[in-house]
N, C-alpha and C positions, 0 to 999 in steps of 0.2 A: 504494500500500500504506500501511496505517496503521503508523507506526514509533514506538516508544517508547524513551525513554532514562531509566532510573531513577537516583536518587542512590546512589552506592556506599556500602555500609554496613560494609565491612571496616575494621578498625581503622586510622584515619588514612590511608585511601585517598582521596586528593583528586582523582584523575584522573576524567575524564568521557568517555563513548564518542563524543560528537560535539562539535565546536566550533560556535559560531554560524554561521560561514561554511559549514561542511559541511552543517549543517541547512538553510541557505538553498539550497544546491545541490540537495538532495533535494526541497525544496519546489518549486523551479523545474521539476523533472521531474514534478511532479504528485502527489507523495507527501504525506501528512499526517504531520507530525512533532510529537510531543508530548514535552516535557521535564518531568521532575519538578522542582518548585520547589527552587531551591538546588543543583541537581545540578552546575552548573558553577562555583560560587563558589570552591571550593578551587583551581581551575585559573585563576581570574581572570576568569570569565565570569558576568555577571549575567543574571537572568531576562529583563531588558529587552533585552539583546543578542540573545537568541534570538527574542524577539517581533519585533524589528526585521527579522529574517530570515524572518519568516512562520511561525515555529513557535508552537505552543500550549504553555501551561504548565499542568500538572496538580498537584494538591495532595498526592496520595498515590501510593505505589508500586503499590497495587492497580489504580489507573487506568492506570498505565503498562503493567503486565503484561497488561492486557486488550486491548492492541494486537496486531496480527498478527505484527510483527517487533520483537523487543526487542534492543537493543544495549547491552552492558555492557562493563566493563573486566575485572572479576574474576568468578570463578565465583559462582553463587548460594550464599548461606549458608543454614543450616537454617531461619532465620526467613523466608526467601523461598520455600521449597519449596511452601508453600500457594498461591502465586500461579502456579505452573506448570500448564499445561493442554494439552489435545491439539490445540488450534488455534494454538498458539504456535510461532514459529520463534525460537530463541535463538542469538545470535552473540556470543561472548565468549571470553576465556581460560578453559579448563575444567580442563586438567591431570588428566583422569579417572584416569589410571594411579595417581595418588597418593591417590585417594579412592573407595573402594567405596561409601560412604554416598551421595555425590553421584551416582554412576553409577546406583545403584538408584533414587534420587529422580527422576532424569530419565526413566528407563525407565518407572517407574510412572505418571508424569504423562502420558505419551503425546506429549510435545512433541518437536519436531525440533530437535536441538542441533548447532550448528556450533562448532568450536573454532578460534580464531585460530592456535593453535600447531601445528595439523596441516594448515593450508592450505599446499600444497607445490608449488613450481615443478617443471617437468620435469627440471631439473638437480639436484633434491634440496634446493634452498635453501628457507628458510622465511621468506617476505617479511613476515609479520605478527609473527613472533617477533624478527626481527633488530633493529629499532629499540629494543625494550625490552631486548634482550640487550646492545646497545651501552651503554645507560645503566646497566644493572645491573653490567656489567663495570667501568665507570669508577667507579661508586659503591663497588664492593667494595674497591678499593684506597683510595679516599678515606675510607670508613668504617673500614677496617682500620687505616690510619695513625692515625686519631683514637683508636681503641680501644687502641692500643699505649701511649697516654699513661697515666701513673700514675693520674691522676684518674678515668679511665674503667675502671680495673681491670687495665690492661696492665702490662707490665714497665718502662715508662718509657723507651721507645726511640724515637729520632727515625729514621724509616724511611730517610731519605736520608743520615744520618750527617753528620759534618763532617770537614774535614781533620784527620787524627790519630786519628779514631775511626771504626771500621768502620760501614758502612751496614747496614740491616736486610736479612735474607734473606727473599725472597718466593718461595714455591713455588706454582705455578698448575697445577692438575690439569685439563687440557683446553686445546687450542689453537684452539678455535672462536671465535665472535664474542665471547663473554664473556671468554674467556681472553686474546684478543688485546687487547681494550680495557683489561682490567685491567693487562696488561703495559705498555701504552703509558703509563698513569698512573704505574706503579711505576718505570719507567725514567726518566720525567720528574722524579720526585722524587729520583732518584739511588740507588735501592735495587739490590741484587744480585738478579737475577731468574732463575728457572728455570721453564721450561714443559715439562710432560710430556704426550705425546700418543702414541696408538698408530698414527697415520696418518703414515707416512714422507713421503708427498707433502705433507701439511700442514706438517710440520716443515721441509721444503725451502722452502715458500712463506714461512714465518715467518723463515727464514734470510735470504731476500731483503729482508724488511721490517726486521728488527732487526740483522742482521749479528752482530757480536761483543758487542753490548750485552746480549743475553739468551742464557743457556745452554739449548739445546734438547736434550731428552732423550727417548729412547724409553720409554714408560710400561710398566713391568713390576712385578710385586710386589716384586722385589728392589730395583729402582731407587726405588720409592716408599718402601720401608723404609729406604733409605739417606738420602734427602733430607728426609723429614718431621721427624725428631728435631732437625735443625739449623735448621729454619725458624722465623722469628719471626712470619711471617704466612703462613697457608695459605689459598688461595682455591679452592674447589670450583667447577669450571666445565665439568663434563662434561654432555653431552646426547646421548641416544639418542631421536630424534623419537618422541614419543607414549608412550614406555616409561618405567618407573621407572629412575632413575639407578642405575648399577652401584655397588656398595659397594667403594670402593678403599682406604679407611683404616680399619682396625679399632681398637677401643678400646685394645688393648695398645700400638699405635703412638702413639696420642695421649698415653698415659701417659709416653712417652719424650720428649715435647716439654718445653721449659723452662717453668717457672711464669711466667704472665703473657704467654705467647705467645697469638696470636689466630687463630681459625678463622672464615672467612666462607664459608658454603656457599651459593652462588647456586643450586645444584641442589636446594635444599630443597623447591621447589614440585613437584619430581618425585620426592620421597622422600629426597633427599640422597645424597651419595656418601661421607660420613664417618659412622662408626657412632655417634658421640656427639652428632650434630646432630639437633635437633628444631625444628619450626616455632616462631618467636617472633612478636612484633608490633612495630610502630613505637613503641608505648607502653612495652613492656618488651622491648627488642631483644636483650638479652644474658643469659647465665648462665655460671657457671663449672663446669666438669666436668673432673676429673682435673688440676686446677690450670690449665687452659687456658680463656681467655675465648672463648665461642662466640657467633656472630651468625647467626641463622637466619630473618630476616624474608623471607617468600616474595613480598612485593610491594614490593621495593626501589624501583622507579621511582616509586612513590607518594610518595616523599620530595621529588621534583622535578616536581610535577604540571604546572606551566606548560610546561616543556620536554617532558615525557613525553606529555601529552595531544596536543599538536600533532604530535609525531613519530608517535604511534600512529594518529591520524586520517588523517594524510598517507598512511599505508600501508593502512589498512582501507577508506577511502571507496570506492575503485574496486570492491572486492568487495561492499560494502554495496549499491552501485548494481546490481550483478549480482543479488544475492540478492533485492532489492526487485522484480525482474521476476517473481518467483514460482518455486516449486519446479518447475513444469512446464518452465521454461527452463534448469534446472540442467545438463542434458546438453551445453549449449553452452559450459560453463565448467568444464573438467576440473580446473583448479587449485583453484577454489572447492569443487568436488565432493569433493576429497580432505579438505576440512575437516569433512565431515559425520561425526559420531560416533554420534549416536542418531537412529533413524528408526523410527516405527511400533512403539515399545516393544521395539526390538531394537538391539543394538550392531552398527554397520555398518562400523566402522573396524577393519581387521585387527589392528593393534597393540593396541588396547583390548580386543578380543576375546581376544587371547592372554593379556593380563594377568588377565582375569576369565573363564576358560573355563566356569565354572559358570553364568554369566548368559546369557540368550537373545541369540543373534546371528544375523545374516543378511548374509553377505559377498557375496551375489550380488544385492543389492537393485536393483530397477529403479525409476527415479524417475518 
């Protein structure tokens, strides 16, 4: 199969969808791999590194999108919509529930679109989302701690405190991968940490992991209303696979937080779980609303592309190899099959169809 990898154009998105080593593995299997010039530079990979593995280098994104299978990291942006076509298979993070515009563009193009975040194991785990969730969770605390400094617009609080001065209070909404990794970092800094989740079994698992170092609370509107006003750092870490994030914190509750407190909503790429959060960018990551500093960058792992690219490709490459066998082989791979979102100008993923009931769907598609 002819496989293309474009250079990411999202603001300060330095990740790339294939490492040179992964490209070499695909070439060794008989596939033709073409990389847009400079696509790997931000993650530490030169064009020459790809050439040495047998890949070809293209000068334009148009050449890349003319291939049969295009691998990306982030969803196509409006300036890339013109490159989509009905012979294209696209494999990337899509997060369609948060973007009607992108969903319509994919449908109208006739392309076949697979989303990393909806590839799902039989036990419900999301193998292509997990590594980026781990990174985003760790960065949420790291960035949040930095934003609490006065120079960044925060209240001037050291998250871990020192003897004689209380540590910061961190409230994490959601005890999945993002929330767990955020808590590990916060505990390591010496903060007082609370995790809220609606899954009692998950809270029990977290109890085994953290013991008494983290306060584990059942998430309910009344509990959220109790803990948010006292928080110095709130991290949104909820996930409903494929769906928009549930709104857990309203504007009135944000108003009750102390001036200079910080909100980092990792769920922003699925619409966000805090009413005052909106998407930002690495170039302009924060804004102040209701006296609280907000961070809403939807591609947080792009800040650490050397680590994130390798972690992502380690996870995606086995599925790329399956997909490169062709759509006619898809029924052999039910895990990958669950990643299919758009096919023959219809939504074929049940969750996305539920989000956009007015758009054409076919939930009984035969491949």
